[in-house]
Each structure stands twice: as structure tokens, then as C-alpha cells.
N, C-alpha and C positions, 0 to 999 in steps of 0.2 A: 504493499500499500504505499510505503514512503517513496518508493521509486515512481509510481504513478503520480503522486503529488509533487514529486520533483520535476518530473516531465511536463507536468500542467504548469508549474512555476516557470520552467524554461521556455515554453511557449508564451507565456505573459510577457517575460523580459524580451523575447524577441518582437512581440507586437510593440512594445514600447520603443525599441531601437528602431523599428520600421518607421514609427510616426515620428521619431527624433531626427530623421534625415533632414538636414536643413536646406530644402530646395530653394526657397526664396533667397536666403542668405548667400548660397553657392552661386546662384545666376547672378545676383547683383555683384559679387565680387569678380566674377569672370568677365562679365560685360562691362561694367564700369569701375571696378576697383574700388567699390564703395561698400560700407557696413549698412545694409538697409535698416538695421535697427536704429541708426543714427540720423535718418531722414523721414520724412512724413509723419506717419502715426507710430513709427518705432517698430511695428509689426513685421514679421518676416513672411506674412501671408500673400495671397495672390492680389488682394486689393491695393496693398502698399506697393507691391512691385508694378502694378499696373499703373499707379499714379506716378511713379518714380521713373520707370523703364519704358512703360509703353504697352500697347495691347499684345505684342506677340509674347514678350517675356511674362507678362501677366497670365496669358492663357496657358503657357507652358507650365508655370507654376501651379496653376490651377489644376491642370490635368495630373501632374505628378504627384501632387498632394492628395488628390482624390484616390490615385491609384494606391497610395500608401494604406489607405483605409480598406481598399478592395483586397489587397495582399494580407493584411492582418487577419481578416476572416477567412480567406482562403488558407491560411497557415493552419487554423483551428480545424477546418474540415480535413486538411491533409493530415493533420496530427492523428485525428481520430481514426482515419482510414488505415493509416499506418500502424497505429497502436493495436487495432483490431486484427490487422493481418498477421502481426507479430505476437499475437496473444498477450499483449502488455496490459490489458484492460483487466483489473481485478474482477473476479465473479460478483463481488458486492457493489459494483459500479453499473448503473443503468446508464447507458449511452445516450438513450433517447431523452432522459431528464437532464443529463450532465452536460450534454453539448450545447444546449441555448444558453446556459450559464456560463460556459467557457467563451462562446462567441460574444457575449455581453462584455465579460471582463476583459478579453483581448481588445474589443473595441474601445472600452474606457482607457485602457493602457495607451493604445495608440493615440487617442485624443490627448491624453496627458503628455505623451512624448512630443506631440506635435507643438504644443503651446509651452512645455517645459524641457527643451531638447538638452540632453546631457552633452551634445557636441557644442552647444552655445551658452555654456553656464546656466543652463536651465531657464533660458528665455526662448521666444519663438513666436508663432502666429496665434490665431484665435480659433483655430480648430474646425472651421466651417467646411473647408474643402475635403478635409480627412473624413469628417463627419459625414459628409454627403457619400463618400465612397463606401463608408461603413453600411449606411442605409440602403444604398443600392445593392450590396451584397447580402444583408440581412433580409430584405423584402424589396424588391424592385418597384412595386407599386407605392409603398411608402416612399421610397427614395424620389420617385418621379413626381408624386403628388407634392412632395417638399419643395422640389425644383419649380413646380407650379406655383406654389405660394410665394416663393421667392421671386418669380419672375413677373407675377402680377403686381406685388409691392413695388420692385424696383422700376417697373413701367410707370407706375403711378407717381412715386415719389423721387425717383432717380437717386435714391440714397442707398448704397449697399448696406451699410451696417444695419439700418432699420429694416431691410429685406431679410438679413441674416437672423435678426431677432425674431422676426415674425416666422421665419422657417423653423427656428428652434422651438418656439411656441407651439407650432403645429405638429411637430414630430409625436408627442406622447399621445395627441389626441388621434392623430392618424393610426398610431399603433393600436389603440383601443377600438377604433371603428373598423379596422380591418382584422380584429380578432387574433392579434399576435400573441405569442408566449408571454407570460409575465416577466421573465427576464428582458425581453425586448423591450416591453413597456417601461421597466425600470431604467433600461438604457435611455430610452426617449427623454425620461424625467430627469435623471442625473445629468446625462449628456447635454440635454437643452438648457438646464440651470448652469452649467458650467460655461457653455458658450455665451450664455447672456451675462454671466460674471465677467467674462474676459472682454465683454464690450462695455464695461461700466464707464470708461472714459467717453466712448461714443454716446452713451445714453446721457451724460452730461452734457456734451455738445448739442445733442438733439433738443434736450430741454431748453438750451441756451439759444437754440436756432442758428448755431454756428457749424453744424456738422456739414462737411462739404458733399455736394452732389457729384454725380458723375461727370468727369471732365474738369472738375475744381480741384484745387489743391486744400490740404488741410490748412485752416487758419491757425490752429496750435501746432506747431511742428517740433520734433526733437531737434535740438541744435547739433549740428555735425561737430564731431571733435576735430582738433588741429591736425590729426594724423588722417582724416578722411580724405578721400580723393574728391575733386570737385567734378 
């Protein structure tokens, strides 16, 4: 049993490391030689990359960060298939009950990795793109419906952060409506609250009426350090 729990722990660590891959930071360094954490909103996510580097790099970071979530869930399914084929699953473990909980935990670890990357001194993005990849892998209908909510709000408001918050609120509701397992519903609640918490500075700007719309730069920017490239 200890071996089983050790293997599960290793999967969660790998999910965290997948989430920790610093896509936005790496792209900004390679393309402009800048630390993306020192410009714009200070986030390493796709929105800040979009504002700082343009549409192409922003779309690339969005795609890769989304794939990190997909791979984290794929890792869990692969693990259970491998463990079953190698008779590593204890007889006391019900895979049908255990797997949704592992999917949920791996998803939360990937979200944590994206926002608190071990490779960036536990800084990072706001976990929206990675969460989207997770949702599409857990249930594609929930994922696409969340994209729909995001798209409608961004089309009306032209504010990415507000659209992300709306999507985070919609996720647990969609999980319940589509009769998803309890672990997935809990992922929607915990993950959604975490994404909203990561947007606390955006919420303050939304309330103050200073949150930038698409095509605008943030009025409150992180000052670059003397070592940052221009």
C-alpha cells in the first residue's frame, strides 16, 4: 500500500512540475530578453504576454499553458492504465472511485504549479489557460461551455480578467448541471476560487474602473528593474 501511495504522490509531483513549466517567462526571455514578471501586470500568463509581445506570442503561450493541463490529466489516466497492467494496484483500491479523485488532485497541483512555479521562485500566472486544459480533459462539454462564457463576456466587456472570473464562477455550476462526479465539482469550486483569488488585483482595478480592455496597456504596471532589457 505504501508503494501505491508513493506512486500516486509521484504523479502529483509530476503534475505540479508540468504546471510549473514557465512558458510565458521563457517566451519573453527568448524573444525580447525581458523578465515578463517586471512588465505589465507582472503575470507570466498569456494575457500579459499578449499585451507585452503581441498576438502571436500570446496565442502560443495560451496554447502551451492549456496543453500543460491536458498533459497533467493524461498523466493520471496513463498511470492508472500502467498500474493496472503491472498489477500495482492494491486489491483494496477501487480504481473507479480512486481515479476521479486523482484527476482532481493532479489538476489542482498543475494549477498550483502554473501560478507558483518552482522554476520562477514560486511566482507565475493566474492559471486560467492551464485550468482550461484541465477542464477540456476532464469533460469537454464543461470546457467548451466555459470557453463560451468567457467568449460572451469578453465580447461584451472587452476585459480579459472579467471574462476569466466569469468563467471561473461558471465552472462549478456547469459541473453540477452536467452531473459530474463529486471530485470534479470540488475541483470546480476550489480551482475557481483560486483563479478568482489570483485576480484580486484585477478585481480592485475593475472596481476602480481602471482595468484595461483588450488593446490597452495596464494603467498600473510593474516597474522594470535596471537589469531588464528595453
